[in-house]
C-alpha positions in Angstrom: 64.4 -7.2 -85.9 62.7 -5.3 -88.7 59.4 -5.8 -87.0 60.9 -4.2 -83.8 62.0 -1.2 -86.0 58.6 -0.9 -87.5 56.7 -0.9 -84.2 59.1 0.9 -81.9 57.9 4.4 -80.9 58.9 6.8 -78.2 56.7 6.1 -75.2 56.3 8.8 -72.6 53.3 7.6 -70.7 53.6 4.5 -68.5 51.3 2.4 -66.4 51.9 2.4 -62.7 53.5 -1.1 -62.7 57.0 -2.2 -61.7 59.2 -4.0 -64.2 59.9 -7.5 -63.1 63.4 -8.1 -61.8 64.1 -10.8 -64.4 63.3 -8.3 -67.2 65.6 -5.8 -65.7 68.3 -8.5 -65.6 67.7 -9.1 -69.4 68.1 -5.4 -70.0 71.4 -5.4 -68.1 72.6 -8.3 -70.2 71.7 -6.5 -73.4 73.5 -3.4 -72.2 76.8 -5.1 -71.6 76.5 -7.1 -74.8 76.3 -3.9 -76.8 79.0 -3.6 -79.5 81.8 -1.0 -78.9 84.6 0.4 -81.0 87.7 -1.8 -80.5 85.8 -3.6 -77.7 86.9 -0.9 -75.2 83.5 -0.9 -73.5 83.8 2.5 -71.9 80.1 2.7 -71.0 78.6 2.4 -67.5 74.9 1.9 -66.8 73.0 3.0 -63.8 69.7 1.2 -63.5 67.4 3.5 -61.4 64.1 2.2 -60.0 64.0 4.4 -56.9 61.0 6.8 -57.5 62.5 9.7 -55.6 65.7 9.5 -57.7 63.6 9.2 -60.9 61.6 12.2 -59.9 64.8 14.2 -59.3 66.4 13.1 -62.6 63.1 14.0 -64.4 64.1 17.7 -63.7 67.4 17.4 -65.6 66.2 19.6 -68.4 63.4 22.3 -68.7 61.7 20.0 -71.3 62.0 16.5 -72.6 62.7 14.7 -69.4 59.7 15.2 -67.1 58.1 11.9 -68.1 60.9 10.0 -66.4 59.2 10.6 -63.0 56.4 8.2 -64.1 58.7 5.5 -65.5 59.4 2.3 -63.7 63.0 2.4 -64.7 65.6 4.9 -65.9 68.9 3.7 -67.3 71.5 6.4 -67.1 74.0 5.8 -69.9 77.5 7.2 -69.3 81.1 6.5 -70.0 84.6 7.0 -68.7 85.8 9.3 -71.4 89.4 8.4 -70.7 88.8 4.9 -71.9 87.8 5.6 -75.5 87.6 8.6 -77.9 84.4 7.3 -79.3 82.5 6.9 -76.0 79.6 8.9 -77.4 79.1 6.5 -80.3 79.4 3.5 -78.0 76.8 4.9 -75.6 74.5 5.6 -78.4 74.7 2.1 -79.7 74.0 0.8 -76.2 71.0 3.0 -75.8 69.3 1.7 -78.9 70.2 -1.9 -78.1 68.5 -1.3 -74.7 65.4 0.3 -76.4 65.0 -2.6 -78.9 65.5 -5.1 -76.1 62.8 -3.4 -74.0 60.5 -3.3 -77.0 61.0 -7.0 -77.5 60.1 -7.5 -73.8 56.9 -5.6 -74.0 58.2 -2.4 -72.5 57.9 1.1 -73.8 60.9 3.5 -73.7 62.1 7.0 -74.6 65.5 8.5 -75.0 66.3 11.6 -73.0 69.3 13.5 -74.4 71.6 14.8 -71.6 74.9 15.5 -73.3 75.0 19.1 -74.7 71.7 20.1 -73.0 71.1 22.6 -70.3 69.4 22.1 -66.9 69.0 25.9 -66.5 70.8 29.1 -67.6 74.0 28.2 -65.7 74.2 24.4 -65.2 74.3 21.7 -67.9 72.0 18.7 -67.7 75.0 16.5 -67.5 76.4 18.3 -64.5 73.0 18.1 -62.8 72.8 14.3 -63.4 76.4 13.8 -62.3 75.6 15.7 -59.0 72.4 13.8 -58.3 74.2 10.5 -58.8 77.6 11.4 -57.4 79.5 10.5 -60.5 83.2 11.2 -60.8 84.7 13.9 -63.0 85.9 11.6 -65.8 82.4 10.1 -66.2 80.4 11.6 -69.0 76.6 11.3 -69.1 75.2 10.8 -72.6 71.6 10.0 -72.1 68.9 8.4 -69.9 66.4 5.9 -71.3 63.1 5.7 -69.5 61.3 2.4 -69.4 57.9 1.2 -68.3 54.8 -0.6 -69.4 53.1 1.6 -72.0 50.0 3.5 -71.1 49.7 4.8 -74.6 49.5 3.0 -78.0 51.1 4.6 -81.0 50.8 3.0 -84.5 53.8 2.4 -86.5 54.8 5.2 -88.9 53.4 4.2 -92.3 55.9 3.1 -94.9 54.6 5.8 -97.2 55.8 8.4 -94.8 59.4 7.1 -94.6 61.9 9.5 -96.1 63.5 7.3 -98.7 64.8 10.4 -100.5 67.5 10.6 -97.8 69.0 7.4 -99.2 71.6 8.6 -101.7 72.0 6.2 -104.6 75.5 6.1 -106.1 74.3 3.9 -109.0 
């Protein structure tokens, strides 16, 4: 696990290659195995491989989402907010579980923040995504994770650059 942490980087450039169905099934299993508060499991996952939908979703925000159009897969992570008061935390846990699973399968990934971001001056990114996907009102969209075979290589962040000063020692 520590090696996955060391080597995982945000990948925004992908090769033009589909992800094998068996790998997508493993990602689905990882998603629904994600831990949740009190095991309420409020999350929902939409696995999008349709290029036209990925292209449309890539315009969810003015910046920070355009690379989704070149991904082989986008996983929209949302939750029924009526099922848990900590749906945001549960979705965040699921997102990182998905990213680490993808990393272990040889895929690159990048998180796209949707919640509390704007599509344009009048519409939130969340409302835009909900409209594109036809999601019901009680469904909240937290993020999208883009996946694909990496077309870029990024070295791990050197240990000397880690911010150990942010660890507060109580003695």
